[in-house]
C-alpha positions as CSV (number, residue, x, y, z in Angstrom):
1,M,95.9,64.8,288.1
2,P,95.1,61.1,287.3
3,P,94.7,60.6,283.5
4,S,91.0,59.9,283.8
5,L,90.4,63.2,285.8
6,A,92.5,65.2,283.4
7,H,90.6,63.7,280.5
8,D,87.2,64.4,282.1
9,A,88.3,68.0,282.7
10,A,89.5,68.5,279.1
11,R,86.4,66.8,277.6
12,G,84.2,68.8,279.9
13,A,85.8,72.0,278.7
14,F,85.4,70.9,275.1
15,F,81.6,70.2,275.5
16,T,81.1,73.4,277.6
17,L,82.8,75.6,275.0
18,A,81.1,73.9,272.1
19,A,77.7,74.3,273.8
20,Q,78.5,78.0,274.5
21,G,79.5,78.5,270.9
22,A,76.2,77.0,269.8
23,R,74.2,79.2,272.2
24,I,76.0,82.3,271.0
25,A,75.2,81.3,267.4
26,L,71.5,80.9,268.4
27,Q,71.5,84.3,270.1
28,L,72.7,85.8,266.9
29,V,70.0,84.1,264.9
30,A,67.5,85.3,267.5
31,V,68.7,88.9,267.1
32,V,68.6,88.7,263.3
33,V,65.2,87.0,263.0
34,L,63.2,88.2,266.0
35,A,64.3,91.8,265.5
36,R,62.5,91.8,262.2
37,L,59.3,90.4,263.7
38,L,59.1,92.3,266.9
39,T,59.5,96.0,267.9
40,P,62.0,97.8,270.2
41,H,59.1,98.4,272.5
42,D,58.7,94.6,272.9
43,Y,62.3,94.2,273.8
44,G,62.2,97.1,276.2
45,L,59.4,95.5,278.1
46,L,61.3,92.2,278.4
47,A,64.5,94.1,279.5
48,I,62.5,95.7,282.4
49,V,61.3,92.4,283.7
50,L,64.6,90.7,283.3
51,V,66.2,93.2,285.6
52,V,63.9,91.9,288.3
53,V,64.5,88.3,287.3
54,G,68.3,88.8,287.2
55,L,68.4,90.1,290.8
56,G,66.0,87.4,292.0
57,E,68.2,84.7,290.4
58,I,71.0,85.6,292.9
59,F,68.7,84.5,295.7
60,R,67.2,81.6,293.8
61,D,70.4,79.7,293.6
62,F,71.4,80.8,297.1
63,G,75.0,79.7,296.4
64,L,73.9,76.0,296.7
65,T,75.1,75.1,293.3
66,S,78.7,75.9,294.3
67,A,78.1,74.4,297.8
68,T,77.1,71.1,296.2
69,I,80.0,71.0,293.8
70,Q,82.7,71.9,296.2
71,A,81.6,69.7,299.1
72,P,84.3,67.0,299.8
73,A,81.5,64.5,300.5
74,L,77.8,64.8,299.7
75,T,75.3,62.2,300.6
76,S,72.2,61.5,298.5
77,G,70.1,62.7,301.5
78,Q,71.9,66.0,301.6
79,R,71.4,66.4,297.9
80,D,67.6,65.7,298.3
81,N,67.4,68.3,301.1
82,L,69.2,70.9,299.0
83,F,66.8,70.1,296.1
84,W,63.8,71.0,298.4
85,L,65.5,74.1,299.7
86,N,66.2,75.4,296.1
87,T,62.6,74.5,295.0
88,L,61.2,76.3,298.1
89,I,63.2,79.4,297.4
90,G,62.2,79.3,293.7
91,A,58.6,79.0,294.6
92,G,58.8,81.8,297.2
93,L,60.5,84.1,294.6
94,A,57.8,83.2,292.1
95,V,55.0,84.3,294.5
96,L,56.9,87.4,295.4
97,M,57.3,88.4,291.7
98,L,53.7,87.6,291.0
99,L,52.6,89.9,293.8
100,S,55.0,92.6,292.6
101,S,53.7,92.5,289.0
102,W,50.9,95.1,289.7
103,P,53.2,97.7,291.4
104,L,55.7,97.1,288.6
105,G,53.1,97.9,286.0
106,A,51.9,101.0,287.9
107,L,55.4,102.3,288.6
108,T,56.5,102.1,285.0
109,G,53.3,103.1,283.4
110,Q,53.4,100.0,281.2
111,P,50.4,97.8,282.0
112,E,51.7,95.0,279.6
113,L,54.4,94.3,282.3
114,V,51.8,92.9,284.7
115,G,51.1,89.8,282.6
116,M,54.7,89.4,281.5
117,A,56.0,89.5,285.1
118,Q,53.3,87.1,286.2
119,W,54.2,84.5,283.6
120,L,57.9,85.0,283.9
121,S,57.7,84.4,287.6
122,L,57.4,80.7,286.7
123,L,61.1,80.9,285.7
124,F,62.1,81.0,289.4
125,L,60.2,77.8,290.1
126,L,61.5,76.0,287.0
127,N,65.1,77.0,287.7
128,G,64.7,76.2,291.4
129,V,63.7,72.6,290.6
130,A,66.5,72.3,288.1
131,T,69.3,73.7,290.4
132,Q,70.4,70.5,292.1
133,Y,70.1,68.4,289.0
134,R,72.5,70.8,287.2
135,A,74.8,70.9,290.2
136,S,74.9,67.1,290.4
137,L,75.8,66.8,286.8
138,M,78.6,69.3,287.2
139,R,79.9,67.7,290.4
140,E,80.1,64.4,288.5
141,L,81.7,66.1,285.5
142,R,78.9,64.8,283.3
143,L,79.0,68.0,281.2
144,R,78.1,66.4,277.9
145,P,74.4,65.8,278.7
146,L,74.3,69.2,280.4
147,A,75.6,70.9,277.3
148,I,73.1,69.0,275.1
149,A,70.2,70.0,277.4
150,D,71.2,73.7,277.3
151,V,71.7,73.8,273.5
152,A,68.4,71.9,272.9
153,A,66.6,74.3,275.3
154,S,67.9,77.3,273.4
155,A,67.1,75.9,270.0
156,I,63.5,74.8,270.8
157,A,62.7,78.0,272.7
158,L,64.0,80.1,269.8
159,A,61.9,78.1,267.3
160,A,58.8,78.5,269.5
161,A,59.4,82.2,269.8
162,I,59.8,82.7,266.1
163,L,56.6,80.8,265.5
164,A,54.7,82.8,268.1
165,A,56.1,86.1,266.6
166,M,55.0,85.1,263.1
167,L,51.5,84.4,264.4
168,G,51.4,87.9,265.7
169,A,52.0,87.3,269.4
170,G,54.1,90.4,269.8
171,Y,56.0,90.6,273.1
172,W,54.4,87.4,274.3
173,A,56.8,85.6,271.8
174,L,59.7,86.7,274.1
175,V,57.8,85.3,277.1
176,V,57.4,82.0,275.2
177,Q,61.1,82.0,274.5
178,Q,62.1,82.5,278.2
179,L,59.7,80.0,279.6
180,G,60.4,77.4,276.8
181,N,64.1,77.6,277.5
182,G,63.5,77.1,281.3
183,L,61.1,74.2,280.8
184,V,63.1,72.3,278.2
185,A,66.3,72.7,280.2
186,L,64.6,71.4,283.3
187,V,63.3,68.3,281.4
188,G,66.8,67.7,280.0
189,V,68.7,67.8,283.3
190,V,66.1,65.7,285.1
191,V,66.3,63.0,282.4
192,A,70.1,63.2,282.5
193,G,70.3,63.2,286.3
194,R,68.4,59.9,286.7
195,W,67.3,60.5,290.3
196,I,64.2,61.6,292.1
197,A,64.3,63.6,295.3
198,R,63.1,61.9,298.4
199,P,61.2,63.8,301.2
200,Y,63.2,66.3,303.3
201,S,64.9,64.6,306.2
202,R,66.5,66.3,309.3
203,E,68.9,63.3,309.6
204,H,71.0,64.7,306.7
205,R,72.3,68.1,307.9
206,V,73.0,70.8,305.3
207,R,73.6,73.7,307.6
208,A,77.3,74.1,306.6
209,L,76.4,74.1,303.0
210,V,73.6,76.7,303.5
211,T,76.0,78.9,305.4
212,F,78.5,78.7,302.6
213,G,75.7,79.5,300.1
214,W,74.6,82.5,302.1
215,N,78.1,84.0,302.2
216,L,78.3,83.5,298.4
217,V,74.9,85.2,297.9
218,A,76.1,88.2,300.0
219,A,79.4,88.3,298.0
220,N,77.4,88.2,294.7
221,L,75.2,91.1,295.9
222,V,78.2,93.2,296.7
223,Q,79.7,92.4,293.3
224,Y,76.4,93.3,291.6
225,A,76.3,96.6,293.4
226,A,80.0,97.3,292.7
227,R,79.5,96.5,288.9
228,Q,76.8,99.2,288.8
229,I,78.8,102.0,290.4
230,D,80.6,103.2,287.3
231,T,77.4,103.1,285.3
232,V,75.5,105.2,287.9
233,L,78.4,107.7,288.2
234,V,78.7,108.1,284.5
235,A,74.9,108.7,284.1
236,A,74.9,111.1,287.0
237,R,77.9,113.2,286.0
238,F,78.0,113.0,282.2
239,G,74.5,112.2,280.9
240,T,72.9,109.6,278.8
241,A,75.0,110.2,275.7
242,S,78.2,109.5,277.5
243,L,76.6,106.6,279.3
244,G,75.6,105.1,275.9
245,L,79.3,105.3,274.7
246,Y,80.5,103.8,277.9
247,N,78.0,101.0,278.0
248,R,78.4,100.0,274.3
249,A,82.2,99.9,274.6
250,Y,81.9,97.9,277.9
251,Q,79.5,95.3,276.3
252,V,81.7,94.8,273.2
253,V,84.4,93.4,275.5
254,V,82.8,92.1,278.6
255,S,79.7,90.4,277.3
256,P,81.6,87.8,275.0
257,L,84.3,87.5,277.7
258,R,81.8,86.4,280.3
259,Q,80.1,84.1,277.9
260,V,83.4,82.3,277.4
261,R,84.9,82.5,280.8
262,S,82.0,81.9,283.2
263,P,80.9,78.5,281.7
264,L,84.4,77.1,282.3
265,Q,83.6,77.4,286.0
266,S,81.4,74.3,285.6
267,V,84.5,72.4,284.6
268,A,87.1,74.0,286.9
269,L,85.1,73.9,290.1
270,P,84.3,70.1,290.3
271,V,87.9,69.3,289.3
272,L,89.5,71.6,291.9
273,S,87.1,70.3,294.5
274,R,88.1,66.7,293.8
275,V,91.8,67.4,294.2
276,Q,91.6,69.9,297.0
277,Q,93.1,67.4,299.5
278,D,96.1,66.7,297.2
279,Q,98.0,70.0,297.5
280,P,100.6,69.4,294.8
281,R,98.0,68.5,292.2
282,F,95.7,71.3,293.3
283,E,98.5,73.9,292.9
284,T,99.5,72.4,289.5
285,Y,95.9,72.7,288.2
286,V,95.4,76.2,289.5
287,A,98.6,77.4,287.8
288,A,97.7,75.6,284.6
289,A,94.2,77.1,284.6
290,Q,95.6,80.6,285.0
291,L,97.9,80.1,282.0
292,A,95.1,78.6,279.9
293,L,92.8,81.5,280.6
294,G,95.6,84.1,280.3
295,Y,97.0,83.0,276.9
296,L,93.8,81.9,275.2
297,L,91.7,84.9,276.2
298,G,94.5,87.4,276.8
299,I,95.9,87.5,273.3
300,P,92.5,88.2,271.6
301,L,91.9,90.9,274.3
302,A,95.4,92.4,273.5
303,I,94.5,92.5,269.8
304,V,91.2,94.3,270.6
305,A,93.2,96.8,272.8
306,G,95.7,97.5,270.1
307,L,93.0,97.8,267.4
308,A,90.3,99.6,269.4
309,G,89.7,102.2,266.7
310,P,89.0,99.8,263.7
311,V,87.2,97.3,266.0
312,V,84.7,100.1,267.1
313,A,84.3,101.1,263.4
314,I,83.4,97.5,262.4
315,M,81.3,96.6,265.5
316,L,79.5,99.8,266.2
317,G,80.0,102.1,263.2
318,G,81.8,105.4,262.5
319,A,79.4,107.4,264.7
320,W,80.9,105.6,267.8
321,A,84.5,106.6,267.2
322,E,84.7,108.2,270.7
323,A,84.2,104.8,272.2
324,A,87.6,103.5,271.0
325,P,89.7,104.7,274.0
326,L,87.1,103.3,276.3
327,L,87.2,100.0,274.5
328,R,91.0,99.9,274.9
329,M,90.8,100.3,278.7
330,F,88.0,97.7,279.0
331,A,90.1,95.2,277.0
332,I,93.1,95.8,279.3
333,A,90.8,95.4,282.3
334,G,89.4,92.2,280.8
335,L,92.9,90.7,280.6
336,L,93.8,91.5,284.2
337,T,90.5,90.2,285.6
338,T,91.0,87.0,283.6
339,L,94.4,86.5,285.4
340,S,92.7,86.8,288.8
341,Y,89.6,84.7,287.9
342,V,91.2,81.4,289.1
343,G,91.3,83.0,292.5
344,Y,87.5,83.0,292.5
345,W,87.5,79.3,291.7
346,V,89.8,78.6,294.6
347,Y,87.4,80.4,297.0
348,L,84.6,78.2,295.8
349,A,86.5,74.9,295.7
350,R,87.9,75.4,299.2
351,G,84.5,76.4,300.6
352,L,85.9,79.9,301.7
353,G,82.5,81.7,301.4
354,K,83.1,84.0,304.4
355,Q,86.6,84.9,303.2
356,L,85.3,85.6,299.7
357,L,82.7,88.0,301.1
358,Q,85.4,89.9,303.0
359,Y,87.6,90.1,299.9
360,T,84.7,91.2,297.8
361,I,83.8,94.0,300.2
362,V,87.4,95.3,300.1
363,T,87.7,95.2,296.3
364,A,84.3,96.9,296.0
365,V,85.6,99.8,298.1
366,I,88.8,100.0,296.0
367,K,86.7,100.1,292.8
368,I,84.4,102.9,294.2
369,V,87.5,105.0,295.2
370,C,89.2,104.4,291.8
371,V,86.1,105.3,289.8
372,A,85.2,108.3,291.9
373,V,88.8,109.7,291.5
374,G,88.7,108.9,287.7
375,S,85.5,110.7,287.2
376,F,87.2,114.0,287.9
377,F,89.1,113.5,284.6
378,G,86.0,112.9,282.4
379,L,84.6,109.8,280.8
380,I,88.0,108.5,279.7
381,G,89.1,109.0,283.3
382,V,86.4,106.6,284.5
383,A,87.5,104.0,282.0
384,V,91.2,104.3,283.0
385,A,90.2,104.0,286.6
386,F,88.3,100.9,285.8
387,A,91.5,99.4,284.3
388,V,93.6,100.6,287.2
389,N,91.2,99.0,289.6
390,T,91.7,95.6,287.9
391,A,95.5,96.2,288.0
392,I,95.3,96.5,291.7
393,E,92.9,93.5,292.2
394,W,94.8,90.8,290.4
395,P,98.0,90.8,292.5
396,L,95.9,91.5,295.6
397,S,93.7,88.5,294.9
398,I,96.6,86.1,295.0
399,A,98.2,87.7,298.0
400,W,94.9,87.7,299.9
401,L,94.3,84.0,299.1
402,S,97.8,83.0,300.1
403,R,97.1,84.3,303.6
404,I,94.2,82.0,304.2
405,T,94.9,78.9,302.1
406,P,98.0,77.3,300.5
407,M,98.6,78.8,297.1
408,P,101.3,78.4,294.4
409,T,102.0,82.2,294.8
410,R,105.3,82.4,292.9
411,R,104.0,80.2,290.0
412,L,100.9,82.4,289.7
413,Y,102.7,85.7,289.7
414,G,105.3,84.3,287.3
415,G,102.7,82.9,285.0
416,A,100.7,86.1,285.0
417,L,103.8,88.2,284.2
418,R,104.6,85.9,281.3
419,V,101.1,86.4,279.9
420,I,101.3,90.2,280.4
421,V,104.6,90.4,278.6
422,V,103.4,88.4,275.6
423,T,100.0,90.1,275.4
424,G,101.6,93.5,275.8
425,I,103.9,92.9,272.9
426,A,101.0,91.5,270.8
427,G,98.8,94.5,271.5
428,C,101.6,97.0,270.6
429,G,102.5,95.0,267.5
430,A,98.9,95.0,266.4
431,W,98.6,98.7,266.7
432,A,101.9,99.3,264.9
433,A,101.0,97.0,262.0
434,S,97.7,98.6,261.5
435,Q,99.0,102.2,261.0
436,P,100.4,101.7,257.5
437,V,97.1,100.4,256.2
438,V,94.8,103.0,257.8
439,A,93.8,104.3,254.4
440,L,92.6,100.8,253.3
441,G,89.8,100.8,256.0
442,P,89.1,99.1,259.3
443,L,89.0,95.5,257.9
444,A,92.5,95.9,256.5
445,E,93.7,97.4,259.9
446,V,92.3,94.5,261.8
447,G,93.7,91.9,259.4
448,A,97.2,93.4,259.4
449,G,97.2,94.0,263.2
450,A,95.9,90.6,264.1
451,A,98.4,88.9,261.9
452,A,101.3,90.8,263.4
453,A,100.0,90.1,266.9
454,L,99.8,86.4,266.3
455,L,103.3,86.4,264.7
456,L,104.8,88.2,267.7
457,S,103.0,85.9,270.1
458,S,104.4,82.9,268.3
459,A,107.9,84.4,268.5
460,S,107.8,83.9,272.3
461,L,108.1,80.1,271.6
462,L,111.8,80.8,271.0
463,L,112.2,81.0,274.7
464,P,112.1,77.6,276.6
465,I,109.8,78.8,279.3
466,Y,107.1,79.8,276.8
467,R,107.6,76.5,275.0
468,R,106.8,74.7,278.2
469,D,103.6,76.7,278.6
470,A,102.6,75.9,275.0
471,A,103.3,72.2,275.5
472,S,101.0,72.2,278.6
473,L,98.2,73.9,276.6
474,A,98.7,71.6,273.6
475,A,98.5,68.5,275.9
476,F,95.2,69.8,277.3
477,V,93.8,70.4,273.8
478,R,94.7,66.8,272.8
479,L,92.8,65.5,275.9
480,M,89.8,67.5,274.8
481,V,89.5,65.6,271.5
482,R,90.6,62.2,272.7
483,R,88.2,59.5,273.7
484,R,88.4,58.1,277.2
485,D,89.3,54.5,276.1
486,R,92.3,55.9,274.2
487,V,93.4,57.8,277.4
488,A,93.0,54.6,279.4
489,G,95.0,52.6,276.9
490,A,97.8,55.1,276.8
491,S,97.9,55.1,280.6
492,A,98.1,51.3,280.7
493,D,100.9,51.3,278.1
494,A,102.9,53.8,280.1
495,S,102.6,51.6,283.3
């Protein structure tokens, strides 16, 4: 990549990860403070409404954020038309949720849900208006103002919720938090975007972008359904107690993994879209992205897999000891899905919406078969099947993509195998180092195991091929903290 693009990507990753870290910290503050001011019933009401909101959000975006970012060329007129489409979809969903609020309250027997659903329906409108402003900022790799807007929205909304809760607002404090976050974020991206949408014009065609978006919506719906199949099966066959073990172990791994991995898409997608016509650079970036995700997320996941017992004891408590083998399987699955995650970015950057839908349907069928077979071996069988499914998916994702678009297949397989070797050794080393200190408690086990894992991971640098991987990652980190003028100066000196 040109130095300026590489720098923009690195700095974008820096601001995105920093903002995500700040938002996670604010979430922890919210848990600690609001949990002391509100009741479980209040949170239960919000959870019911957010299920509806989460499903509606798939349609609200309509895949047009990714369509905007990946388009090789996008006129201001097309951007304006997409703005009105997203706004119209958001408004339509707001009306639909408003009308659904009374049946929702009657169906659940919770009359409080009616007012909550009616007010939270405004989220669809707020997010619909903000969609193309966010997409434009990501397309231009202006991720710093986007990060500032997101963190400011979370902080202001949390402050408003705490104040409302202290004044006795009850569950309405959570409504204030959700709406405050949406409103402040909207104001932030509009101010940063510096453009006002003009009236819709048929002269600027967006049919191809909408078609891509629709395929992405369909793929997301299939993924959403596939993600629920193991939960539904566990609940149906083994009951709520087993489901609680399964769900808590799943959330300990998957929730923080998604919070770190998903925001990086806002960096990777615009960069891959910019260089998609330059195949050598495109392949280099895809391979480098896989290595970065694999090493930086894979080693912590390997440590969690090796130290599943003490991690469960620390995170969930001694009563949840049966969740340890489940947690180990989910950590292994998280590593394997991370290795294949760059494939999803390639689908989006290349505009392969139809092919993504086809691939998603195939992998959903594979997961259903794996989980159904695993369920005959009990709860742990379902978790093992979950990991086996991801072991099938990551090589399949690369092979499938290589059939429809040029891919650095050998580099991706080779890089993934190097990551698996290092993380496998790290995980086994973490487990072995923790055994002699079991009597000292879970904190000592985690400390000894993590130290051993990091030491063994560092030992891989004795091999030249791993030193090259480390040098690439170090160069990217240096770009993250280096100012643009210094990058430009270094480039000029080199020329």
